[in-house]
OpenMM code with the backbone's topology and positions (N, CA, C; nanometers):
from openmm import Vec3, app, unit

residues = "UNK UNK UNK UNK UNK UNK UNK UNK UNK UNK UNK UNK UNK UNK UNK UNK UNK UNK UNK UNK UNK UNK UNK UNK UNK UNK UNK UNK UNK UNK UNK UNK UNK UNK UNK UNK UNK UNK UNK UNK UNK UNK UNK UNK UNK UNK UNK UNK UNK UNK UNK UNK UNK UNK UNK UNK UNK UNK UNK UNK UNK UNK UNK UNK UNK UNK UNK UNK UNK UNK UNK UNK UNK UNK UNK UNK UNK UNK UNK UNK UNK UNK UNK UNK UNK UNK UNK UNK UNK UNK UNK UNK UNK UNK UNK UNK UNK UNK UNK UNK UNK UNK UNK UNK UNK UNK UNK UNK UNK UNK UNK UNK UNK UNK UNK UNK UNK UNK UNK UNK UNK UNK UNK UNK UNK UNK UNK UNK UNK UNK UNK UNK UNK UNK UNK UNK UNK UNK UNK UNK UNK UNK UNK UNK UNK UNK UNK UNK UNK UNK UNK UNK UNK UNK".split()
positions = [
    Vec3(0.3551, -2.8910, 1.1723),
    Vec3(0.3978, -2.7727, 1.2460),
    Vec3(0.5071, -2.6974, 1.1706),
    Vec3(0.5862, -2.7710, 1.0958),
    Vec3(0.6938, -2.7101, 1.0179),
    Vec3(0.6378, -2.6110, 0.9163),
    Vec3(0.5249, -2.6446, 0.8545),
    Vec3(0.4634, -2.5563, 0.7546),
    Vec3(0.4167, -2.4262, 0.8197),
    Vec3(0.3630, -2.4346, 0.9399),
    Vec3(0.3161, -2.3146, 1.0103),
    Vec3(0.4335, -2.2209, 1.0393),
    Vec3(0.5460, -2.2744, 1.0817),
    Vec3(0.6634, -2.1906, 1.1089),
    Vec3(0.7168, -2.1276, 0.9800),
    Vec3(0.7268, -2.2069, 0.8748),
    Vec3(0.7750, -2.1515, 0.7467),
    Vec3(0.6781, -2.0477, 0.6932),
    Vec3(0.5464, -2.0721, 0.7064),
    Vec3(0.4474, -1.9747, 0.6606),
    Vec3(0.4578, -1.8456, 0.7407),
    Vec3(0.4836, -1.8557, 0.8700),
    Vec3(0.4996, -1.7362, 0.9536),
    Vec3(0.6208, -1.6552, 0.9091),
    Vec3(0.7316, -1.7215, 0.8853),
    Vec3(0.8533, -1.6519, 0.8396),
    Vec3(0.8282, -1.5866, 0.7037),
    Vec3(0.7664, -1.6584, 0.6113),
    Vec3(0.7400, -1.6034, 0.4788),
    Vec3(0.6403, -1.4877, 0.4862),
    Vec3(0.5430, -1.4961, 0.5767),
    Vec3(0.4484, -1.3864, 0.5950),
    Vec3(0.5232, -1.2606, 0.6381),
    Vec3(0.6129, -1.2753, 0.7358),
    Vec3(0.6892, -1.1595, 0.7850),
    Vec3(0.7760, -1.1011, 0.6743),
    Vec3(0.8409, -1.1853, 0.5981),
    Vec3(0.9257, -1.1376, 0.4883),
    Vec3(0.8416, -1.0655, 0.3836),
    Vec3(0.7291, -1.1248, 0.3471),
    Vec3(0.6415, -1.0643, 0.2466),
    Vec3(0.5849, -0.9315, 0.2962),
    Vec3(0.5456, -0.9268, 0.4220),
    Vec3(0.4923, -0.8028, 0.4790),
    Vec3(0.5970, -0.6921, 0.4721),
    Vec3(0.7185, -0.7206, 0.5162),
    Vec3(0.8259, -0.6208, 0.5136),
    Vec3(0.8592, -0.5793, 0.3707),
    Vec3(0.8637, -0.6755, 0.2810),
    Vec3(0.8947, -0.6452, 0.1420),
    Vec3(0.7900, -0.5533, 0.0806),
    Vec3(0.6636, -0.5818, 0.1041),
    Vec3(0.5575, -0.4972, 0.0489),
    Vec3(0.5577, -0.3585, 0.1113),
    Vec3(0.5927, -0.3476, 0.2382),
    Vec3(0.6040, -0.2150, 0.3025),
    Vec3(0.7182, -0.1357, 0.2398),
    Vec3(0.8281, -0.2053, 0.2072),
    Vec3(0.9421, -0.1360, 0.1474),
    Vec3(0.9151, -0.0952, 0.0028),
    Vec3(0.8308, -0.1699, -0.0669),
    Vec3(0.8036, -0.1399, -0.2067),
    Vec3(0.7245, -0.0110, -0.2239),
    Vec3(0.6513, 0.0310, -0.1226),
    Vec3(0.5805, 0.1583, -0.1322),
    Vec3(0.4305, 0.1433, -0.1441),
    Vec3(0.3666, 0.2554, -0.1771),
    Vec3(0.2211, 0.2659, -0.1687),
    Vec3(0.1529, 0.2501, -0.3036),
    Vec3(0.1990, 0.1598, -0.3827),
    Vec3(0.1322, 0.1402, -0.5114),
    Vec3(0.0170, 0.0432, -0.4952),
    Vec3(-0.0911, 0.0736, -0.5599),
    Vec3(-0.2027, -0.0195, -0.5587),
    Vec3(-0.1986, -0.1020, -0.6860),
    Vec3(-0.2716, -0.2106, -0.6895),
    Vec3(-0.2675, -0.3037, -0.8010),
    Vec3(-0.2944, -0.2349, -0.9342),
    Vec3(-0.3871, -0.1428, -0.9395),
    Vec3(-0.4212, -0.0742, -1.0630),
    Vec3(-0.3094, 0.0137, -1.1161),
    Vec3(-0.2134, 0.0493, -1.0330),
    Vec3(-0.1044, 0.1359, -1.0757),
    Vec3(0.0202, 0.0573, -1.1138),
    Vec3(0.0154, -0.0736, -1.1042),
    Vec3(0.1331, -0.1545, -1.1332),
    Vec3(0.1557, -0.1673, -1.2830),
    Vec3(0.2825, -0.1736, -1.3202),
    Vec3(0.3164, -0.2039, -1.4586),
    Vec3(0.2967, -0.3536, -1.4796),
    Vec3(0.2834, -0.3976, -1.6030),
    Vec3(0.2711, -0.5417, -1.6268),
    Vec3(0.3886, -0.6212, -1.5690),
    Vec3(0.5079, -0.5664, -1.5768),
    Vec3(0.6245, -0.6354, -1.5218),
    Vec3(0.6131, -0.6519, -1.3710),
    Vec3(0.5711, -0.5455, -1.3003),
    Vec3(0.5557, -0.5537, -1.1552),
    Vec3(0.4513, -0.6583, -1.1167),
    Vec3(0.3443, -0.6678, -1.1963),
    Vec3(0.2409, -0.7672, -1.1695),
    Vec3(0.2965, -0.9087, -1.1862),
    Vec3(0.3723, -0.9312, -1.2934),
    Vec3(0.4323, -1.0633, -1.3166),
    Vec3(0.5294, -1.0978, -1.2043),
    Vec3(0.6060, -1.0004, -1.1583),
    Vec3(0.6998, -1.0251, -1.0478),
    Vec3(0.6237, -1.0692, -0.9235),
    Vec3(0.5094, -1.0062, -0.8936),
    Vec3(0.4299, -1.0465, -0.7775),
    Vec3(0.3740, -1.1876, -0.7925),
    Vec3(0.3330, -1.2235, -0.9138),
    Vec3(0.2825, -1.3590, -0.9363),
    Vec3(0.3944, -1.4612, -0.9162),
    Vec3(0.5119, -1.4316, -0.9700),
    Vec3(0.6267, -1.5221, -0.9531),
    Vec3(0.6652, -1.5312, -0.8061),
    Vec3(0.6606, -1.4153, -0.7354),
    Vec3(0.6905, -1.4173, -0.5923),
    Vec3(0.5931, -1.5081, -0.5188),
    Vec3(0.4669, -1.5062, -0.5581),
    Vec3(0.3676, -1.5936, -0.4956),
    Vec3(0.4036, -1.7398, -0.5121),
    Vec3(0.4492, -1.7772, -0.6300),
    Vec3(0.4890, -1.9159, -0.6532),
    Vec3(0.6121, -1.9513, -0.5701),
    Vec3(0.7081, -1.8589, -0.5643),
    Vec3(0.8285, -1.8839, -0.4845),
    Vec3(0.7945, -1.8967, -0.3363),
    Vec3(0.7025, -1.8142, -0.2907),
    Vec3(0.6603, -1.8214, -0.1509),
    Vec3(0.5941, -1.9557, -0.1233),
    Vec3(0.5094, -1.9981, -0.2145),
    Vec3(0.4413, -2.1272, -0.1971),
    Vec3(0.5437, -2.2391, -0.1835),
    Vec3(0.6453, -2.2383, -0.2682),
    Vec3(0.7473, -2.3428, -0.2612),
    Vec3(0.8246, -2.3353, -0.1297),
    Vec3(0.8522, -2.2117, -0.0852),
    Vec3(0.9241, -2.1963, 0.0405),
    Vec3(0.8425, -2.2370, 0.1617),
    Vec3(0.7125, -2.2144, 0.1537),
    Vec3(0.6258, -2.2457, 0.2666),
    Vec3(0.5982, -2.3951, 0.2751),
    Vec3(0.5558, -2.4524, 0.1638),
    Vec3(0.5163, -2.5935, 0.1681),
    Vec3(0.6333, -2.6873, 0.1450),
    Vec3(0.7461, -2.6354, 0.1017),
    Vec3(0.8667, -2.7166, 0.0791),
    Vec3(0.8325, -2.8382, -0.0065),
    Vec3(0.7624, -2.8066, -0.1174),
    Vec3(0.7165, -2.9079, -0.2130),
    Vec3(0.6216, -3.0096, -0.1502),
    Vec3(0.5507, -2.9680, -0.0470),
    Vec3(0.4463, -3.0515, 0.0112),
    Vec3(0.3176, -3.0163, -0.0626),
    Vec3(0.2766, -3.0998, -0.1549),
    Vec3(0.1611, -3.0700, -0.2379),
    Vec3(0.0317, -3.1248, -0.1790),
    Vec3(0.0333, -3.1591, -0.0510),
    Vec3(-0.0870, -3.2145, 0.0105),
    Vec3(-0.1885, -3.1046, 0.0384),
    Vec3(-0.3115, -3.1439, 0.0472),
    Vec3(-0.4193, -3.0509, 0.0798),
    Vec3(-0.3995, -2.9945, 0.2202),
    Vec3(-0.3510, -3.0774, 0.3106),
    Vec3(-0.3269, -3.0328, 0.4479),
    Vec3(-0.2187, -2.9247, 0.4520),
    Vec3(-0.1107, -2.9457, 0.3778),
    Vec3(-0.0016, -2.8472, 0.3755),
    Vec3(-0.0464, -2.7137, 0.3203),
    Vec3(-0.1199, -2.7162, 0.2098),
    Vec3(-0.1692, -2.5918, 0.1503),
    Vec3(-0.2666, -2.5220, 0.2445),
    Vec3(-0.3536, -2.5982, 0.3085),
    Vec3(-0.4499, -2.5403, 0.4025),
    Vec3(-0.3789, -2.4761, 0.5203),
    Vec3(-0.2788, -2.5448, 0.5751),
    Vec3(-0.2023, -2.4883, 0.6873),
    Vec3(-0.1346, -2.3574, 0.6472),
    Vec3(-0.0756, -2.3542, 0.5288),
    Vec3(-0.0068, -2.2334, 0.4835),
    Vec3(-0.1051, -2.1176, 0.4674),
    Vec3(-0.2199, -2.1435, 0.4045),
    Vec3(-0.3201, -2.0384, 0.3830),
    Vec3(-0.3764, -1.9895, 0.5160),
    Vec3(-0.4076, -2.0822, 0.6054),
    Vec3(-0.4627, -2.0447, 0.7364),
    Vec3(-0.3610, -1.9644, 0.8165),
    Vec3(-0.2330, -2.0002, 0.8058),
    Vec3(-0.1291, -1.9259, 0.8783),
    Vec3(-0.1199, -1.7830, 0.8259),
    Vec3(-0.1219, -1.7650, 0.6932),
    Vec3(-0.1172, -1.6299, 0.6366),
    Vec3(-0.2408, -1.5512, 0.6797),
    Vec3(-0.3571, -1.6137, 0.6747),
    Vec3(-0.4795, -1.5453, 0.7167),
    Vec3(-0.4732, -1.5091, 0.8651),
    Vec3(-0.4216, -1.5994, 0.9468),
    Vec3(-0.4085, -1.5742, 1.0903),
    Vec3(-0.3223, -1.4508, 1.1158),
    Vec3(-0.2041, -1.4437, 1.0537),
    Vec3(-0.1158, -1.3299, 1.0769),
    Vec3(-0.1743, -1.2008, 1.0200),
    Vec3(-0.2464, -1.2095, 0.9098),
    Vec3(-0.3158, -1.0911, 0.8576),
    Vec3(-0.4186, -1.0400, 0.9557),
    Vec3(-0.4933, -1.1324, 1.0151),
    Vec3(-0.5934, -1.0966, 1.1152),
    Vec3(-0.5280, -1.0386, 1.2406),
    Vec3(-0.4193, -1.0980, 1.2849),
    Vec3(-0.3473, -1.0469, 1.4028),
    Vec3(-0.3012, -0.9039, 1.3781),
    Vec3(-0.2405, -0.8780, 1.2618),
    Vec3(-0.1944, -0.7417, 1.2328),
    Vec3(-0.3111, -0.6445, 1.2231),
    Vec3(-0.4226, -0.6903, 1.1697),
    Vec3(-0.5410, -0.6057, 1.1624),
    Vec3(-0.5886, -0.5672, 1.3027),
    Vec3(-0.5929, -0.6628, 1.3937),
    Vec3(-0.6342, -0.6345, 1.5318),
    Vec3(-0.5324, -0.5455, 1.6032),
    Vec3(-0.4048, -0.5675, 1.5776),
    Vec3(-0.3017, -0.4848, 1.6413),
    Vec3(-0.3183, -0.3389, 1.5995),
    Vec3(-0.3401, -0.3148, 1.4692),
    Vec3(-0.3581, -0.1767, 1.4241),
    Vec3(-0.4873, -0.1156, 1.4774),
    Vec3(-0.5889, -0.1983, 1.4988),
    Vec3(-0.7155, -0.1488, 1.5531),
    Vec3(-0.7016, -0.1133, 1.7011),
    Vec3(-0.6338, -0.1980, 1.7763),
    Vec3(-0.6242, -0.1795, 1.9213),
    Vec3(-0.5164, -0.0803, 1.9637),
    Vec3(-0.4117, -0.0667, 1.8842),
    Vec3(-0.2986, 0.0188, 1.9213),
    Vec3(-0.2722, 0.1209, 1.8103),
    Vec3(-0.3208, 0.2441, 1.8267),
    Vec3(-0.3040, 0.3460, 1.7218),
    Vec3(-0.1580, 0.3717, 1.6827),
    Vec3(-0.0661, 0.3607, 1.7748),
    Vec3(0.0753, 0.3796, 1.7401),
    Vec3(0.1236, 0.2718, 1.6438),
    Vec3(0.0741, 0.1521, 1.6621),
    Vec3(0.1127, 0.0417, 1.5730),
    Vec3(0.0563, 0.0639, 1.4329),
    Vec3(-0.0575, 0.1303, 1.4239),
    Vec3(-0.1179, 0.1551, 1.2930),
    Vec3(-0.0234, 0.2356, 1.2044),
    Vec3(0.0400, 0.3379, 1.2602),
    Vec3(0.1370, 0.4170, 1.1845),
    Vec3(0.2490, 0.3297, 1.1303),
    Vec3(0.2998, 0.2453, 1.2153),
    Vec3(0.4125, 0.1595, 1.1777),
    Vec3(0.3717, 0.0543, 1.0754),
    Vec3(0.2582, -0.0099, 1.0966),
    Vec3(0.2186, -0.1214, 1.0113),
    Vec3(0.1502, -0.0778, 0.8819),
    Vec3(0.0671, 0.0256, 0.8885),
    Vec3(-0.0084, 0.0677, 0.7712),
    Vec3(0.0519, 0.1878, 0.7003),
    Vec3(0.1353, 0.2637, 0.7683),
    Vec3(0.1923, 0.3838, 0.7094),
    Vec3(0.1077, 0.5060, 0.7402),
    Vec3(0.1540, 0.6199, 0.6934),
    Vec3(0.0854, 0.7462, 0.7170),
    Vec3(0.0546, 0.8139, 0.5847),
    Vec3(-0.0507, 0.8955, 0.5826),
    Vec3(-0.0744, 0.9744, 0.4607),
    Vec3(0.0417, 1.0718, 0.4410),
    Vec3(0.0728, 1.0984, 0.3150),
    Vec3(0.1831, 1.1906, 0.2867),
    Vec3(0.1332, 1.3005, 0.1933),
    Vec3(0.1595, 1.4249, 0.2297),
    Vec3(0.1179, 1.5389, 0.1477),
    Vec3(0.2119, 1.5492, 0.0281),
    Vec3(0.1532, 1.5490, -0.0923),
    Vec3(0.2341, 1.5585, -0.2135),
    Vec3(0.2120, 1.6917, -0.2865),
    Vec3(0.0997, 1.7576, -0.2568),
    Vec3(0.0735, 1.8910, -0.3128),
    Vec3(0.0249, 1.9799, -0.2000),
    Vec3(0.0851, 2.0977, -0.1889),
    Vec3(0.0395, 2.1968, -0.0907),
    Vec3(0.0240, 2.3292, -0.1640),
    Vec3(-0.0975, 2.3802, -0.1614),
    Vec3(-0.1290, 2.5092, -0.2226),
    Vec3(-0.0819, 2.5162, -0.3682),
    Vec3(-0.1102, 2.4105, -0.4449),
    Vec3(-0.0797, 2.4098, -0.5877),
    Vec3(0.0635, 2.3753, -0.6246),
    Vec3(0.1481, 2.3472, -0.5259),
    Vec3(0.2883, 2.3152, -0.5535),
    Vec3(0.3211, 2.1725, -0.5100),
    Vec3(0.3946, 2.1028, -0.5963),
    Vec3(0.4377, 1.9671, -0.5620),
    Vec3(0.5434, 1.9703, -0.4529),
    Vec3(0.5391, 1.8747, -0.3657),
    Vec3(0.6429, 1.8592, -0.2637),
    Vec3(0.7318, 1.7445, -0.3111),
    Vec3(0.8400, 1.7808, -0.3776),
    Vec3(0.9268, 1.6842, -0.4452),
    Vec3(0.9855, 1.5794, -0.3500),
    Vec3(1.0233, 1.6200, -0.2308),
    Vec3(1.0827, 1.5247, -0.1354),
    Vec3(0.9854, 1.4125, -0.1014),
    Vec3(0.8576, 1.4466, -0.0839),
    Vec3(0.7583, 1.3453, -0.0518),
    Vec3(0.7294, 1.2547, -0.1714),
    Vec3(0.7339, 1.3114, -0.2921),
    Vec3(0.7179, 1.2289, -0.4117),
    Vec3(0.8330, 1.1286, -0.4231),
    Vec3(0.9518, 1.1766, -0.4018),
    Vec3(1.0712, 1.0909, -0.4112),
    Vec3(1.0664, 0.9805, -0.3069),
    Vec3(1.0220, 1.0124, -0.1870),
    Vec3(1.0152, 0.9147, -0.0787),
    Vec3(0.9286, 0.7940, -0.1154),
    Vec3(0.8201, 0.8182, -0.1907),
    Vec3(0.7301, 0.7099, -0.2309),
    Vec3(0.7470, 0.6716, -0.3782),
    Vec3(0.8487, 0.7258, -0.4429),
    Vec3(0.8785, 0.6959, -0.5831),
    Vec3(0.7568, 0.7182, -0.6721),
    Vec3(0.6961, 0.8354, -0.6565),
    Vec3(0.5803, 0.8750, -0.7359),
    Vec3(0.6247, 0.9881, -0.8271),
    Vec3(0.5878, 0.9790, -0.9545),
    Vec3(0.6278, 1.0825, -1.0496),
    Vec3(0.5203, 1.1901, -1.0618),
    Vec3(0.5611, 1.3024, -1.1153),
    Vec3(0.4681, 1.4126, -1.1409),
    Vec3(0.3571, 1.3653, -1.2352),
    Vec3(0.3936, 1.2863, -1.3350),
    Vec3(0.2952, 1.2361, -1.4319),
    Vec3(0.1889, 1.1501, -1.3627),
    Vec3(0.2276, 1.0704, -1.2658),
    Vec3(0.1304, 0.9878, -1.1927),
    Vec3(0.0335, 1.0751, -1.1140),
    Vec3(0.0865, 1.1785, -1.0497),
    Vec3(0.0000, 1.2702, -0.9729),
    Vec3(-0.0964, 1.3417, -1.0674),
    Vec3(-0.0445, 1.3893, -1.1812),
    Vec3(-0.1296, 1.4590, -1.2772),
    Vec3(-0.2376, 1.3666, -1.3331),
    Vec3(-0.2030, 1.2411, -1.3571),
    Vec3(-0.3011, 1.1438, -1.4049),
    Vec3(-0.4123, 1.1241, -1.3022),
    Vec3(-0.3754, 1.1121, -1.1756),
    Vec3(-0.4758, 1.0964, -1.0692),
    Vec3(-0.5624, 1.2214, -1.0570),
    Vec3(-0.5011, 1.3393, -1.0772),
    Vec3(-0.5784, 1.4638, -1.0721),
    Vec3(-0.6830, 1.4657, -1.1832),
    Vec3(-0.6413, 1.4262, -1.3047),
    Vec3(-0.7368, 1.4247, -1.4164),
    Vec3(-0.8517, 1.3289, -1.3880),
    Vec3(-0.8202, 1.2138, -1.3307),
    Vec3(-0.9254, 1.1169, -1.2980),
    Vec3(-1.0214, 1.1724, -1.1924),
    Vec3(-0.9712, 1.2636, -1.1092),
    Vec3(-1.0551, 1.3270, -1.0076),
    Vec3(-1.1266, 1.4509, -1.0621),
    Vec3(-1.1067, 1.4798, -1.1914),
    Vec3(-1.1739, 1.5948, -1.2521),
    Vec3(-1.1061, 1.7273, -1.2245),
    Vec3(-0.9763, 1.7240, -1.1969),
    Vec3(-0.9011, 1.8463, -1.1682),
    Vec3(-0.8079, 1.8728, -1.2864),
    Vec3(-0.8214, 1.9922, -1.3461),
    Vec3(-0.7475, 2.0231, -1.4684),
    Vec3(-0.6047, 2.0692, -1.4430),
    Vec3(-0.5827, 2.1463, -1.3377),
    Vec3(-0.4467, 2.1971, -1.3154),
    Vec3(-0.4108, 2.1918, -1.1670),
    Vec3(-0.2824, 2.1876, -1.1435),
    Vec3(-0.2335, 2.1763, -1.0066),
    Vec3(-0.2662, 2.3002, -0.9241),
    Vec3(-0.2828, 2.4143, -0.9903),
    Vec3(-0.3146, 2.5385, -0.9191),
    Vec3(-0.4504, 2.5317, -0.8493),
    Vec3(-0.5362, 2.4405, -0.8940),
    Vec3(-0.6683, 2.4255, -0.8321),
    Vec3(-0.6628, 2.3481, -0.7000),
    Vec3(-0.5489, 2.2849, -0.6712),
    Vec3(-0.5382, 2.1931, -0.5577),
    Vec3(-0.4809, 2.2641, -0.4359),
    Vec3(-0.5556, 2.2617, -0.3264),
    Vec3(-0.5044, 2.3126, -0.1986),
    Vec3(-0.4174, 2.2058, -0.1330),
    Vec3(-0.4684, 2.0825, -0.1325),
    Vec3(-0.3961, 1.9709, -0.0720),
    Vec3(-0.4075, 1.8479, -0.1621),
    Vec3(-0.2964, 1.7827, -0.1858),
    Vec3(-0.2940, 1.6534, -0.2531),
    Vec3(-0.2270, 1.5559, -0.1583),
    Vec3(-0.2947, 1.4475, -0.1271),
    Vec3(-0.2454, 1.3555, -0.0243),
    Vec3(-0.2388, 1.2147, -0.0805),
    Vec3(-0.1250, 1.1499, -0.0614),
    Vec3(-0.1099, 1.0089, -0.0947),
    Vec3(-0.1454, 0.9307, 0.0305),
    Vec3(-0.2569, 0.8586, 0.0232),
    Vec3(-0.3080, 0.7849, 0.1384),
    Vec3(-0.2272, 0.6570, 0.1602),
    Vec3(-0.2295, 0.6011, 0.2815),
    Vec3(-0.1531, 0.4794, 0.3107),
    Vec3(-0.1887, 0.3611, 0.2197),
    Vec3(-0.3118, 0.3592, 0.1667),
    Vec3(-0.3533, 0.2497, 0.0791),
    Vec3(-0.3049, 0.2683, -0.0634),
    Vec3(-0.2393, 0.3817, -0.0924),
    Vec3(-0.1864, 0.4059, -0.2260),
    Vec3(-0.2745, 0.4921, -0.3136),
    Vec3(-0.3879, 0.5365, -0.2621),
    Vec3(-0.4778, 0.6211, -0.3405),
    Vec3(-0.4483, 0.7673, -0.3111),
    Vec3(-0.4854, 0.8531, -0.4062),
    Vec3(-0.4667, 0.9958, -0.3887),
    Vec3(-0.5981, 1.0605, -0.3475),
    Vec3(-0.5891, 1.1596, -0.2593),
    Vec3(-0.7029, 1.2432, -0.2216),
    Vec3(-0.6659, 1.3865, -0.2555),
    Vec3(-0.7611, 1.4596, -0.3135),
    Vec3(-0.7364, 1.5983, -0.3500),
    Vec3(-0.8435, 1.6870, -0.2890),
    Vec3(-0.8000, 1.7994, -0.2355),
    Vec3(-0.8924, 1.9001, -0.1844),
    Vec3(-0.8679, 2.0261, -0.2660),
    Vec3(-0.9711, 2.0688, -0.3346),
    Vec3(-0.9581, 2.1883, -0.4185),
    Vec3(-0.9543, 2.3133, -0.3323),
    Vec3(-0.8940, 2.4164, -0.3856),
    Vec3(-0.8867, 2.5431, -0.3119),
    Vec3(-1.0260, 2.5973, -0.2849),
    Vec3(-1.1178, 2.5852, -0.3778),
    Vec3(-1.2534, 2.6355, -0.3562),
    Vec3(-1.3233, 2.5562, -0.2455),
    Vec3(-1.2980, 2.4242, -0.2375),
    Vec3(-1.3571, 2.3437, -0.1300),
    Vec3(-1.3015, 2.3867, 0.0040),
    Vec3(-1.1711, 2.4146, 0.0068),
    Vec3(-1.1078, 2.4554, 0.1327),
    Vec3(-1.1683, 2.5867, 0.1832),
    Vec3(-1.1913, 2.6804, 0.0914),
    Vec3(-1.2499, 2.8089, 0.1309),
    Vec3(-1.3926, 2.7908, 0.1812),
    Vec3(-1.4716, 2.7048, 0.1149),
    Vec3(-1.6085, 2.6841, 0.1608),
    Vec3(-1.6118, 2.6129, 0.2942),
    Vec3(-1.5144, 2.5286, 0.3212),
    Vec3(-1.5072, 2.4612, 0.4519),
    Vec3(-1.4748, 2.5610, 0.5628),
    Vec3(-1.3910, 2.6593, 0.5318),
    Vec3(-1.3542, 2.7591, 0.6319),
    Vec3(-1.4733, 2.8469, 0.6680),
    Vec3(-1.5589, 2.8788, 0.5706),
    Vec3(-1.6720, 2.9675, 0.5944),
    Vec3(-1.7883, 2.8994, 0.6652),
    Vec3(-1.7859, 2.7702, 0.6759),
    Vec3(-1.8991, 2.6972, 0.7385),
    Vec3(-1.8959, 2.7107, 0.8872),
] * unit.nanometer
topology = app.Topology()
chain = topology.addChain("A")
for resn in residues:
    res = topology.addResidue(resn, chain)
    for name in ("N", "CA", "C"):
        topology.addAtom(name, app.Element.getBySymbol(name[0]), res)
């Protein structure tokens, strides 16, 4: 039972820490950030199992993390207000071809990162973008000005 309580505490700490770190997805991480996450995983394991290397201890820890992940998933599904709090909200980073610097700063996203995502989406310049949105999962969505106009005429 001790492992379940420690796993619950570590799950809550990890959840809060990842929410505070921002909306970066694994593909956008620097090598250093990736190594830090791997080391954090080892530290969490030690904190959860308290050097209990038994199969039962590891299973309890994994099942506890999965349980709390499932609980949070159901909470966000059943209660839309909780979804905002637990998953975050989309944030507009480009409006009518102009960057919204305050929103970039809030999520620690640079202009170069936005431009890189635009190029990957096949967009050559920021002037082509009506809306650029940083989604809660860390991905960018872009709506071109021409798409916006065609949507209005439909």
